C-alpha positions, -999 to +999 in steps of 0.1 A: +000+000+000+013+035-008+001+069+003+000+102-015+027+127-004+002+146+018-010+114+036+025+100+040+035+133+055+006+133+080+014+097+090+051+107+096+040+139+115+017+118+137+044+093+145+068+120+153+044+137+177+035+104+194+073+096+199+078+130+214+049+126+238+061+092+249+096+104+255+082+134+275+060+110+296+090+087+302+112+117+312+085+130+336+078+096+351+115+087+356+126+122+367+133+132+403+107+159+403+070+156+409+049+175+384+013+187+386-010+177+357-008+213+343+030+213+344+032+180+327+008+191+300+027+224+295+060+204+292+044+180+266+029+210+246+063+227+245+080+195+234+055+192+204+060+229+196+097+223+192+092+197+165+101+206+129+068+197+111+066+210+076+035+226+062+023+211+029+007+237+005-020+226-020-009+228-056-024+260-072-025+245-107-048+217-097-084+221-108-114+220-085-123+184-096-089+170-088-086+147-058-052+145-041-057+113-021 
């Protein structure tokens, strides 16, 4: 099975975010500090913000009846 470039990119982005959140959870769980739920969520949000996720633009030359996927 193959995916269009847009869908393949979304799958990669999703996997990258999930890996980052798992690593953040592991770091918070195994760390010496005790975090509140708000602090843990803030830390996770910041970790995701720091990811390099490209933005895919639709092709302008495509007609209205063209399906990308």
